[in-house]
mmCIF file of the N, C-alpha and C atoms, coordinates in Angstrom:
data_MODEL
# 
_entry.id   MODEL 
# 
loop_
_atom_site.group_PDB 
_atom_site.id 
_atom_site.type_symbol 
_atom_site.label_atom_id 
_atom_site.label_alt_id 
_atom_site.label_comp_id 
_atom_site.label_asym_id 
_atom_site.label_entity_id 
_atom_site.label_seq_id 
_atom_site.pdbx_PDB_ins_code 
_atom_site.Cartn_x 
_atom_site.Cartn_y 
_atom_site.Cartn_z 
_atom_site.occupancy 
_atom_site.B_iso_or_equiv 
_atom_site.pdbx_formal_charge 
_atom_site.auth_seq_id 
_atom_site.auth_comp_id 
_atom_site.auth_asym_id 
_atom_site.auth_atom_id 
_atom_site.pdbx_PDB_model_num 
ATOM 1   N N  . UNK A 1 1  ? -12.310 9.646  -18.090 1.00 0.00 ? 1  UNK A N  1 
ATOM 2   C CA . UNK A 1 1  ? -12.010 8.415  -18.305 1.00 0.00 ? 1  UNK A CA 1 
ATOM 3   C C  . UNK A 1 1  ? -10.395 8.215  -18.307 1.00 0.00 ? 1  UNK A C  1 
ATOM 4   N N  . UNK A 1 2  ? -9.956  7.190  -17.598 1.00 0.00 ? 2  UNK A N  1 
ATOM 5   C CA . UNK A 1 2  ? -8.801  6.867  -17.690 1.00 0.00 ? 2  UNK A CA 1 
ATOM 6   C C  . UNK A 1 2  ? -8.328  6.073  -18.734 1.00 0.00 ? 2  UNK A C  1 
ATOM 7   N N  . UNK A 1 3  ? -7.212  6.500  -19.287 1.00 0.00 ? 3  UNK A N  1 
ATOM 8   C CA . UNK A 1 3  ? -6.801  5.372  -20.242 1.00 0.00 ? 3  UNK A CA 1 
ATOM 9   C C  . UNK A 1 3  ? -5.962  3.972  -19.713 1.00 0.00 ? 3  UNK A C  1 
ATOM 10  N N  . UNK A 1 4  ? -5.646  3.135  -21.051 1.00 0.00 ? 4  UNK A N  1 
ATOM 11  C CA . UNK A 1 4  ? -5.137  2.138  -19.980 1.00 0.00 ? 4  UNK A CA 1 
ATOM 12  C C  . UNK A 1 4  ? -3.633  1.985  -19.507 1.00 0.00 ? 4  UNK A C  1 
ATOM 13  N N  . UNK A 1 5  ? -2.791  3.242  -19.823 1.00 0.00 ? 5  UNK A N  1 
ATOM 14  C CA . UNK A 1 5  ? -1.638  3.253  -19.505 1.00 0.00 ? 5  UNK A CA 1 
ATOM 15  C C  . UNK A 1 5  ? -1.578  3.451  -17.726 1.00 0.00 ? 5  UNK A C  1 
ATOM 16  N N  . UNK A 1 6  ? -2.337  4.467  -17.711 1.00 0.00 ? 6  UNK A N  1 
ATOM 17  C CA . UNK A 1 6  ? -2.716  4.833  -17.013 1.00 0.00 ? 6  UNK A CA 1 
ATOM 18  C C  . UNK A 1 6  ? -2.874  3.879  -15.398 1.00 0.00 ? 6  UNK A C  1 
ATOM 19  N N  . UNK A 1 7  ? -4.035  3.274  -16.023 1.00 0.00 ? 7  UNK A N  1 
ATOM 20  C CA . UNK A 1 7  ? -4.649  1.867  -15.153 1.00 0.00 ? 7  UNK A CA 1 
ATOM 21  C C  . UNK A 1 7  ? -3.504  1.258  -14.940 1.00 0.00 ? 7  UNK A C  1 
ATOM 22  N N  . UNK A 1 8  ? -2.968  0.845  -15.689 1.00 0.00 ? 8  UNK A N  1 
ATOM 23  C CA . UNK A 1 8  ? -1.677  -0.360 -15.528 1.00 0.00 ? 8  UNK A CA 1 
ATOM 24  C C  . UNK A 1 8  ? -0.916  0.303  -14.818 1.00 0.00 ? 8  UNK A C  1 
ATOM 25  N N  . UNK A 1 9  ? -0.460  1.600  -14.652 1.00 0.00 ? 9  UNK A N  1 
ATOM 26  C CA . UNK A 1 9  ? 0.704   2.472  -13.860 1.00 0.00 ? 9  UNK A CA 1 
ATOM 27  C C  . UNK A 1 9  ? 0.105   1.968  -12.645 1.00 0.00 ? 9  UNK A C  1 
ATOM 28  N N  . UNK A 1 10 ? -1.025  2.396  -12.328 1.00 0.00 ? 10 UNK A N  1 
ATOM 29  C CA . UNK A 1 10 ? -1.920  2.156  -10.917 1.00 0.00 ? 10 UNK A CA 1 
ATOM 30  C C  . UNK A 1 10 ? -1.691  1.014  -10.321 1.00 0.00 ? 10 UNK A C  1 
ATOM 31  N N  . UNK A 1 11 ? -1.948  -0.028 -11.304 1.00 0.00 ? 11 UNK A N  1 
ATOM 32  C CA . UNK A 1 11 ? -1.687  -1.485 -11.174 1.00 0.00 ? 11 UNK A CA 1 
ATOM 33  C C  . UNK A 1 11 ? -0.200  -2.021 -10.392 1.00 0.00 ? 11 UNK A C  1 
ATOM 34  N N  . UNK A 1 12 ? 0.227   -1.226 -10.887 1.00 0.00 ? 12 UNK A N  1 
ATOM 35  C CA . UNK A 1 12 ? 1.909   -1.450 -10.836 1.00 0.00 ? 12 UNK A CA 1 
ATOM 36  C C  . UNK A 1 12 ? 2.521   -0.799 -9.274  1.00 0.00 ? 12 UNK A C  1 
ATOM 37  N N  . UNK A 1 13 ? 1.669   0.189  -8.878  1.00 0.00 ? 13 UNK A N  1 
ATOM 38  C CA . UNK A 1 13 ? 2.528   1.443  -7.949  1.00 0.00 ? 13 UNK A CA 1 
ATOM 39  C C  . UNK A 1 13 ? 2.071   0.663  -6.601  1.00 0.00 ? 13 UNK A C  1 
ATOM 40  N N  . UNK A 1 14 ? 3.617   0.863  -5.857  1.00 0.00 ? 14 UNK A N  1 
ATOM 41  C CA . UNK A 1 14 ? 3.357   0.248  -4.634  1.00 0.00 ? 14 UNK A CA 1 
ATOM 42  C C  . UNK A 1 14 ? 3.982   1.576  -3.619  1.00 0.00 ? 14 UNK A C  1 
ATOM 43  N N  . UNK A 1 15 ? 3.103   1.550  -2.420  1.00 0.00 ? 15 UNK A N  1 
ATOM 44  C CA . UNK A 1 15 ? 3.574   2.796  -1.528  1.00 0.00 ? 15 UNK A CA 1 
ATOM 45  C C  . UNK A 1 15 ? 4.594   1.612  -0.499  1.00 0.00 ? 15 UNK A C  1 
ATOM 46  N N  . UNK A 1 16 ? 5.830   2.090  -0.241  1.00 0.00 ? 16 UNK A N  1 
ATOM 47  C CA . UNK A 1 16 ? 6.551   1.560  1.134   1.00 0.00 ? 16 UNK A CA 1 
ATOM 48  C C  . UNK A 1 16 ? 6.001   1.930  2.430   1.00 0.00 ? 16 UNK A C  1 
ATOM 49  N N  . UNK A 1 17 ? 6.214   1.071  3.254   1.00 0.00 ? 17 UNK A N  1 
ATOM 50  C CA . UNK A 1 17 ? 6.017   1.291  4.678   1.00 0.00 ? 17 UNK A CA 1 
ATOM 51  C C  . UNK A 1 17 ? 6.937   1.906  5.472   1.00 0.00 ? 17 UNK A C  1 
ATOM 52  N N  . UNK A 1 18 ? 6.303   2.671  6.127   1.00 0.00 ? 18 UNK A N  1 
ATOM 53  C CA . UNK A 1 18 ? 7.884   3.346  6.687   1.00 0.00 ? 18 UNK A CA 1 
ATOM 54  C C  . UNK A 1 18 ? 8.221   2.365  8.091   1.00 0.00 ? 18 UNK A C  1 
ATOM 55  N N  . UNK A 1 19 ? 9.439   1.960  8.143   1.00 0.00 ? 19 UNK A N  1 
ATOM 56  C CA . UNK A 1 19 ? 9.340   1.099  8.946   1.00 0.00 ? 19 UNK A CA 1 
ATOM 57  C C  . UNK A 1 19 ? 9.774   1.479  10.373  1.00 0.00 ? 19 UNK A C  1 
ATOM 58  N N  . UNK A 1 20 ? 10.264  2.919  10.850  1.00 0.00 ? 20 UNK A N  1 
ATOM 59  C CA . UNK A 1 20 ? 10.400  3.205  12.223  1.00 0.00 ? 20 UNK A CA 1 
ATOM 60  C C  . UNK A 1 20 ? 8.965   3.264  12.822  1.00 0.00 ? 20 UNK A C  1 
ATOM 61  N N  . UNK A 1 21 ? 7.977   3.267  12.000  1.00 0.00 ? 21 UNK A N  1 
ATOM 62  C CA . UNK A 1 21 ? 6.772   2.966  12.798  1.00 0.00 ? 21 UNK A CA 1 
ATOM 63  C C  . UNK A 1 21 ? 5.758   1.980  12.460  1.00 0.00 ? 21 UNK A C  1 
ATOM 64  N N  . UNK A 1 22 ? 4.844   1.437  13.727  1.00 0.00 ? 22 UNK A N  1 
ATOM 65  C CA . UNK A 1 22 ? 4.307   0.088  13.842  1.00 0.00 ? 22 UNK A CA 1 
ATOM 66  C C  . UNK A 1 22 ? 3.141   0.652  12.415  1.00 0.00 ? 22 UNK A C  1 
ATOM 67  N N  . UNK A 1 23 ? 2.892   -0.426 11.822  1.00 0.00 ? 23 UNK A N  1 
ATOM 68  C CA . UNK A 1 23 ? 1.767   -0.379 10.607  1.00 0.00 ? 23 UNK A CA 1 
ATOM 69  C C  . UNK A 1 23 ? 0.540   -1.137 11.283  1.00 0.00 ? 23 UNK A C  1 
ATOM 70  N N  . UNK A 1 24 ? -0.307  -0.394 11.541  1.00 0.00 ? 24 UNK A N  1 
ATOM 71  C CA . UNK A 1 24 ? -1.530  -0.817 12.308  1.00 0.00 ? 24 UNK A CA 1 
ATOM 72  C C  . UNK A 1 24 ? -2.598  -2.193 11.327  1.00 0.00 ? 24 UNK A C  1 
ATOM 73  N N  . UNK A 1 25 ? -2.957  -2.908 11.877  1.00 0.00 ? 25 UNK A N  1 
ATOM 74  C CA . UNK A 1 25 ? -3.420  -3.984 11.130  1.00 0.00 ? 25 UNK A CA 1 
ATOM 75  C C  . UNK A 1 25 ? -4.956  -3.541 10.782  1.00 0.00 ? 25 UNK A C  1 
ATOM 76  N N  . UNK A 1 26 ? -5.680  -2.333 11.093  1.00 0.00 ? 26 UNK A N  1 
ATOM 77  C CA . UNK A 1 26 ? -6.668  -2.112 10.439  1.00 0.00 ? 26 UNK A CA 1 
ATOM 78  C C  . UNK A 1 26 ? -7.125  -0.738 11.158  1.00 0.00 ? 26 UNK A C  1 
ATOM 79  N N  . UNK A 1 27 ? -8.136  -0.083 10.677  1.00 0.00 ? 27 UNK A N  1 
ATOM 80  C CA . UNK A 1 27 ? -8.202  1.322  11.290  1.00 0.00 ? 27 UNK A CA 1 
ATOM 81  C C  . UNK A 1 27 ? -9.260  1.233  12.603  1.00 0.00 ? 27 UNK A C  1 
ATOM 82  N N  . UNK A 1 28 ? -9.270  0.408  13.217  1.00 0.00 ? 28 UNK A N  1 
ATOM 83  C CA . UNK A 1 28 ? -9.765  0.453  14.725  1.00 0.00 ? 28 UNK A CA 1 
ATOM 84  C C  . UNK A 1 28 ? -8.922  0.457  15.508  1.00 0.00 ? 28 UNK A C  1 
ATOM 85  N N  . UNK A 1 29 ? -7.693  -0.049 14.988  1.00 0.00 ? 29 UNK A N  1 
ATOM 86  C CA . UNK A 1 29 ? -6.402  -0.554 16.106  1.00 0.00 ? 29 UNK A CA 1 
ATOM 87  C C  . UNK A 1 29 ? -6.156  1.474  16.088  1.00 0.00 ? 29 UNK A C  1 
ATOM 88  N N  . UNK A 1 30 ? -6.051  2.124  15.093  1.00 0.00 ? 30 UNK A N  1 
ATOM 89  C CA . UNK A 1 30 ? -5.903  3.279  14.906  1.00 0.00 ? 30 UNK A CA 1 
ATOM 90  C C  . UNK A 1 30 ? -6.662  4.121  15.784  1.00 0.00 ? 30 UNK A C  1 
ATOM 91  N N  . UNK A 1 31 ? -8.271  3.530  15.749  1.00 0.00 ? 31 UNK A N  1 
ATOM 92  C CA . UNK A 1 31 ? -8.897  4.759  16.514  1.00 0.00 ? 31 UNK A CA 1 
ATOM 93  C C  . UNK A 1 31 ? -8.932  4.088  18.041  1.00 0.00 ? 31 UNK A C  1 
ATOM 94  N N  . UNK A 1 32 ? -8.729  2.923  18.212  1.00 0.00 ? 32 UNK A N  1 
ATOM 95  C CA . UNK A 1 32 ? -8.363  2.574  20.095  1.00 0.00 ? 32 UNK A CA 1 
ATOM 96  C C  . UNK A 1 32 ? -7.273  3.472  20.122  1.00 0.00 ? 32 UNK A C  1 
ATOM 97  N N  . UNK A 1 33 ? -6.411  3.224  19.714  1.00 0.00 ? 33 UNK A N  1 
ATOM 98  C CA . UNK A 1 33 ? -4.782  4.015  20.162  1.00 0.00 ? 33 UNK A CA 1 
ATOM 99  C C  . UNK A 1 33 ? -5.310  5.088  20.272  1.00 0.00 ? 33 UNK A C  1 
ATOM 100 N N  . UNK A 1 34 ? -5.726  5.889  19.496  1.00 0.00 ? 34 UNK A N  1 
ATOM 101 C CA . UNK A 1 34 ? -6.312  7.532  19.732  1.00 0.00 ? 34 UNK A CA 1 
ATOM 102 C C  . UNK A 1 34 ? -7.221  7.679  20.762  1.00 0.00 ? 34 UNK A C  1 
ATOM 103 N N  . UNK A 1 35 ? -8.117  6.746  20.853  1.00 0.00 ? 35 UNK A N  1 
ATOM 104 C CA . UNK A 1 35 ? -8.803  6.409  22.281  1.00 0.00 ? 35 UNK A CA 1 
ATOM 105 C C  . UNK A 1 35 ? -8.360  6.662  23.533  1.00 0.00 ? 35 UNK A C  1 
ATOM 106 N N  . UNK A 1 36 ? -6.902  5.916  23.246  1.00 0.00 ? 36 UNK A N  1 
ATOM 107 C CA . UNK A 1 36 ? -6.251  5.741  24.593  1.00 0.00 ? 36 UNK A CA 1 
ATOM 108 C C  . UNK A 1 36 ? -5.629  6.945  25.010  1.00 0.00 ? 36 UNK A C  1 
ATOM 109 N N  . UNK A 1 37 ? -5.641  7.951  24.497  1.00 0.00 ? 37 UNK A N  1 
ATOM 110 C CA . UNK A 1 37 ? -4.284  9.158  24.520  1.00 0.00 ? 37 UNK A CA 1 
ATOM 111 C C  . UNK A 1 37 ? -5.361  9.965  25.460  1.00 0.00 ? 37 UNK A C  1 
ATOM 112 N N  . UNK A 1 38 ? -4.911  10.968 26.191  1.00 0.00 ? 38 UNK A N  1 
ATOM 113 C CA . UNK A 1 38 ? -5.679  11.894 26.359  1.00 0.00 ? 38 UNK A CA 1 
ATOM 114 C C  . UNK A 1 38 ? -6.679  12.782 25.861  1.00 0.00 ? 38 UNK A C  1 
ATOM 115 N N  . UNK A 1 39 ? -7.949  12.912 26.482  1.00 0.00 ? 39 UNK A N  1 
ATOM 116 C CA . UNK A 1 39 ? -9.257  13.317 26.109  1.00 0.00 ? 39 UNK A CA 1 
ATOM 117 C C  . UNK A 1 39 ? -8.854  14.763 25.328  1.00 0.00 ? 39 UNK A C  1 
ATOM 118 N N  . UNK A 1 40 ? -8.309  15.453 25.940  1.00 0.00 ? 40 UNK A N  1 
ATOM 119 C CA . UNK A 1 40 ? -7.559  16.663 25.270  1.00 0.00 ? 40 UNK A CA 1 
ATOM 120 C C  . UNK A 1 40 ? -6.705  17.131 24.072  1.00 0.00 ? 40 UNK A C  1 
ATOM 121 N N  . UNK A 1 41 ? -6.325  16.014 23.845  1.00 0.00 ? 41 UNK A N  1 
ATOM 122 C CA . UNK A 1 41 ? -5.460  15.411 22.347  1.00 0.00 ? 41 UNK A CA 1 
ATOM 123 C C  . UNK A 1 41 ? -5.813  14.656 21.399  1.00 0.00 ? 41 UNK A C  1 
ATOM 124 N N  . UNK A 1 42 ? -7.235  14.235 21.546  1.00 0.00 ? 42 UNK A N  1 
ATOM 125 C CA . UNK A 1 42 ? -7.747  13.208 20.676  1.00 0.00 ? 42 UNK A CA 1 
ATOM 126 C C  . UNK A 1 42 ? -7.913  13.876 19.557  1.00 0.00 ? 42 UNK A C  1 
ATOM 127 N N  . UNK A 1 43 ? -8.415  14.950 19.250  1.00 0.00 ? 43 UNK A N  1 
ATOM 128 C CA . UNK A 1 43 ? -8.519  15.958 18.182  1.00 0.00 ? 43 UNK A CA 1 
ATOM 129 C C  . UNK A 1 43 ? -7.325  15.914 17.264  1.00 0.00 ? 43 UNK A C  1 
ATOM 130 N N  . UNK A 1 44 ? -6.379  16.595 18.011  1.00 0.00 ? 44 UNK A N  1 
ATOM 131 C CA . UNK A 1 44 ? -5.038  16.251 17.288  1.00 0.00 ? 44 UNK A CA 1 
ATOM 132 C C  . UNK A 1 44 ? -4.551  15.043 16.231  1.00 0.00 ? 44 UNK A C  1 
ATOM 133 N N  . UNK A 1 45 ? -4.951  14.161 17.036  1.00 0.00 ? 45 UNK A N  1 
ATOM 134 C CA . UNK A 1 45 ? -4.427  12.749 17.005  1.00 0.00 ? 45 UNK A CA 1 
ATOM 135 C C  . UNK A 1 45 ? -5.397  12.176 15.579  1.00 0.00 ? 45 UNK A C  1 
ATOM 136 N N  . UNK A 1 46 ? -6.526  12.413 15.689  1.00 0.00 ? 46 UNK A N  1 
ATOM 137 C CA . UNK A 1 46 ? -7.619  12.347 14.409  1.00 0.00 ? 46 UNK A CA 1 
ATOM 138 C C  . UNK A 1 46 ? -7.175  13.291 13.450  1.00 0.00 ? 46 UNK A C  1 
ATOM 139 N N  . UNK A 1 47 ? -7.128  14.535 13.490  1.00 0.00 ? 47 UNK A N  1 
ATOM 140 C CA . UNK A 1 47 ? -6.782  15.067 12.600  1.00 0.00 ? 47 UNK A CA 1 
ATOM 141 C C  . UNK A 1 47 ? -4.920  14.746 11.673  1.00 0.00 ? 47 UNK A C  1 
ATOM 142 N N  . UNK A 1 48 ? -4.498  14.196 12.462  1.00 0.00 ? 48 UNK A N  1 
ATOM 143 C CA . UNK A 1 48 ? -3.385  14.014 11.860  1.00 0.00 ? 48 UNK A CA 1 
ATOM 144 C C  . UNK A 1 48 ? -3.684  12.516 10.814  1.00 0.00 ? 48 UNK A C  1 
ATOM 145 N N  . UNK A 1 49 ? -4.200  11.421 11.452  1.00 0.00 ? 49 UNK A N  1 
ATOM 146 C CA . UNK A 1 49 ? -4.412  10.294 11.167  1.00 0.00 ? 49 UNK A CA 1 
ATOM 147 C C  . UNK A 1 49 ? -5.484  10.452 9.603   1.00 0.00 ? 49 UNK A C  1 
ATOM 148 N N  . UNK A 1 50 ? -6.246  11.612 9.756   1.00 0.00 ? 50 UNK A N  1 
ATOM 149 C CA . UNK A 1 50 ? -7.049  11.741 8.459   1.00 0.00 ? 50 UNK A CA 1 
ATOM 150 C C  . UNK A 1 50 ? -6.513  12.305 7.385   1.00 0.00 ? 50 UNK A C  1 
ATOM 151 N N  . UNK A 1 51 ? -5.678  13.205 7.737   1.00 0.00 ? 51 UNK A N  1 
ATOM 152 C CA . UNK A 1 51 ? -5.042  14.103 6.978   1.00 0.00 ? 51 UNK A CA 1 
ATOM 153 C C  . UNK A 1 51 ? -3.886  12.835 6.018   1.00 0.00 ? 51 UNK A C  1 
ATOM 154 N N  . UNK A 1 52 ? -3.415  12.189 6.829   1.00 0.00 ? 52 UNK A N  1 
ATOM 155 C CA . UNK A 1 52 ? -2.471  11.049 6.350   1.00 0.00 ? 52 UNK A CA 1 
ATOM 156 C C  . UNK A 1 52 ? -2.958  10.311 5.306   1.00 0.00 ? 52 UNK A C  1 
ATOM 157 N N  . UNK A 1 53 ? -4.458  9.916  5.911   1.00 0.00 ? 53 UNK A N  1 
ATOM 158 C CA . UNK A 1 53 ? -5.240  8.540  5.094   1.00 0.00 ? 53 UNK A CA 1 
ATOM 159 C C  . UNK A 1 53 ? -5.488  9.690  3.669   1.00 0.00 ? 53 UNK A C  1 
ATOM 160 N N  . UNK A 1 54 ? -6.123  10.901 3.822   1.00 0.00 ? 54 UNK A N  1 
ATOM 161 C CA . UNK A 1 54 ? -6.277  11.291 2.494   1.00 0.00 ? 54 UNK A CA 1 
ATOM 162 C C  . UNK A 1 54 ? -5.042  11.628 1.614   1.00 0.00 ? 54 UNK A C  1 
ATOM 163 N N  . UNK A 1 55 ? -3.917  12.237 2.086   1.00 0.00 ? 55 UNK A N  1 
ATOM 164 C CA . UNK A 1 55 ? -2.213  11.848 1.368   1.00 0.00 ? 55 UNK A CA 1 
ATOM 165 C C  . UNK A 1 55 ? -2.085  10.558 0.793   1.00 0.00 ? 55 UNK A C  1 
ATOM 166 N N  . UNK A 1 56 ? -2.299  9.420  1.383   1.00 0.00 ? 56 UNK A N  1 
ATOM 167 C CA . UNK A 1 56 ? -2.508  8.049  0.715   1.00 0.00 ? 56 UNK A CA 1 
ATOM 168 C C  . UNK A 1 56 ? -3.289  7.976  -0.164  1.00 0.00 ? 56 UNK A C  1 
ATOM 169 N N  . UNK A 1 57 ? -4.597  8.381  0.124   1.00 0.00 ? 57 UNK A N  1 
ATOM 170 C CA . UNK A 1 57 ? -5.363  8.249  -1.235  1.00 0.00 ? 57 UNK A CA 1 
ATOM 171 C C  . UNK A 1 57 ? -5.350  8.740  -2.420  1.00 0.00 ? 57 UNK A C  1 
ATOM 172 N N  . UNK A 1 58 ? -4.650  9.920  -1.853  1.00 0.00 ? 58 UNK A N  1 
ATOM 173 C CA . UNK A 1 58 ? -4.060  11.023 -3.227  1.00 0.00 ? 58 UNK A CA 1 
ATOM 174 C C  . UNK A 1 58 ? -3.129  10.059 -3.680  1.00 0.00 ? 58 UNK A C  1 
ATOM 175 N N  . UNK A 1 59 ? -1.857  9.911  -3.168  1.00 0.00 ? 59 UNK A N  1 
ATOM 176 C CA . UNK A 1 59 ? -0.912  9.315  -3.895  1.00 0.00 ? 59 UNK A CA 1 
ATOM 177 C C  . UNK A 1 59 ? -1.052  7.978  -4.758  1.00 0.00 ? 59 UNK A C  1 
ATOM 178 N N  . UNK A 1 60 ? -2.041  7.422  -4.164  1.00 0.00 ? 60 UNK A N  1 
ATOM 179 C CA . UNK A 1 60 ? -2.776  5.857  -4.707  1.00 0.00 ? 60 UNK A CA 1 
ATOM 180 C C  . UNK A 1 60 ? -3.608  6.626  -5.960  1.00 0.00 ? 60 UNK A C  1 
ATOM 181 N N  . UNK A 1 61 ? -4.237  7.737  -6.044  1.00 0.00 ? 61 UNK A N  1 
ATOM 182 C CA . UNK A 1 61 ? -4.984  7.978  -7.081  1.00 0.00 ? 61 UNK A CA 1 
ATOM 183 C C  . UNK A 1 61 ? -4.993  8.489  -7.961  1.00 0.00 ? 61 UNK A C  1 
ATOM 184 N N  . UNK A 1 62 ? -3.427  9.217  -7.871  1.00 0.00 ? 62 UNK A N  1 
ATOM 185 C CA . UNK A 1 62 ? -2.875  10.443 -8.813  1.00 0.00 ? 62 UNK A CA 1 
ATOM 186 C C  . UNK A 1 62 ? -1.432  9.926  -9.089  1.00 0.00 ? 62 UNK A C  1 
ATOM 187 N N  . UNK A 1 63 ? -0.845  9.300  -8.282  1.00 0.00 ? 63 UNK A N  1 
ATOM 188 C CA . UNK A 1 63 ? 0.228   8.935  -8.528  1.00 0.00 ? 63 UNK A CA 1 
ATOM 189 C C  . UNK A 1 63 ? 1.361   9.582  -7.332  1.00 0.00 ? 63 UNK A C  1 
ATOM 190 N N  . UNK A 1 64 ? 2.516   8.740  -6.952  1.00 0.00 ? 64 UNK A N  1 
ATOM 191 C CA . UNK A 1 64 ? 3.391   9.544  -5.844  1.00 0.00 ? 64 UNK A CA 1 
ATOM 192 C C  . UNK A 1 64 ? 4.422   10.762 -6.802  1.00 0.00 ? 64 UNK A C  1 
ATOM 193 N N  . UNK A 1 65 ? 4.581   10.656 -7.982  1.00 0.00 ? 65 UNK A N  1 
ATOM 194 C CA . UNK A 1 65 ? 5.168   11.562 -8.637  1.00 0.00 ? 65 UNK A CA 1 
ATOM 195 C C  . UNK A 1 65 ? 4.490   12.986 -8.766  1.00 0.00 ? 65 UNK A C  1 
ATOM 196 N N  . UNK A 1 66 ? 3.183   13.021 -8.905  1.00 0.00 ? 66 UNK A N  1 
ATOM 197 C CA . UNK A 1 66 ? 2.393   13.718 -9.199  1.00 0.00 ? 66 UNK A CA 1 
ATOM 198 C C  . UNK A 1 66 ? 2.262   14.721 -7.676  1.00 0.00 ? 66 UNK A C  1 
ATOM 199 N N  . UNK A 1 67 ? 2.403   13.983 -6.855  1.00 0.00 ? 67 UNK A N  1 
ATOM 200 C CA . UNK A 1 67 ? 2.320   14.684 -5.737  1.00 0.00 ? 67 UNK A CA 1 
ATOM 201 C C  . UNK A 1 67 ? 3.674   15.350 -5.184  1.00 0.00 ? 67 UNK A C  1 
ATOM 202 N N  . UNK A 1 68 ? 4.646   14.763 -5.498  1.00 0.00 ? 68 UNK A N  1 
ATOM 203 C CA . UNK A 1 68 ? 6.164   15.087 -4.908  1.00 0.00 ? 68 UNK A CA 1 
ATOM 204 C C  . UNK A 1 68 ? 6.262   16.136 -5.756  1.00 0.00 ? 68 UNK A C  1 
ATOM 205 N N  . UNK A 1 69 ? 5.685   16.419 -7.023  1.00 0.00 ? 69 UNK A N  1 
ATOM 206 C CA . UNK A 1 69 ? 5.955   17.652 -7.818  1.00 0.00 ? 69 UNK A CA 1 
ATOM 207 C C  . UNK A 1 69 ? 5.115   18.910 -7.332  1.00 0.00 ? 69 UNK A C  1 
ATOM 208 N N  . UNK A 1 70 ? 4.081   18.930 -6.360  1.00 0.00 ? 70 UNK A N  1 
ATOM 209 C CA . UNK A 1 70 ? 3.227   19.506 -5.710  1.00 0.00 ? 70 UNK A CA 1 
ATOM 210 C C  . UNK A 1 70 ? 4.172   20.611 -4.574  1.00 0.00 ? 70 UNK A C  1 
ATOM 211 N N  . UNK A 1 71 ? 4.818   19.773 -4.030  1.00 0.00 ? 71 UNK A N  1 
ATOM 212 C CA . UNK A 1 71 ? 5.480   20.156 -3.060  1.00 0.00 ? 71 UNK A CA 1 
ATOM 213 C C  . UNK A 1 71 ? 6.934   21.223 -3.204  1.00 0.00 ? 71 UNK A C  1 
# 
């Protein structure tokens, strides 16, 4: 069970967008973009997309500081 301090920290947590790259409006946009690529390369794009999704989930759930300390 999370304490109130942890919940408050998560509520205030903001992840900044990387301005060098497009921020897709939704997950379908990402899937459509991947499907537009050469068939033999799609597996790699999906792998990176879902690894990035998992990292964003981990940062959101555990906090950026904890994730940076693990590297």
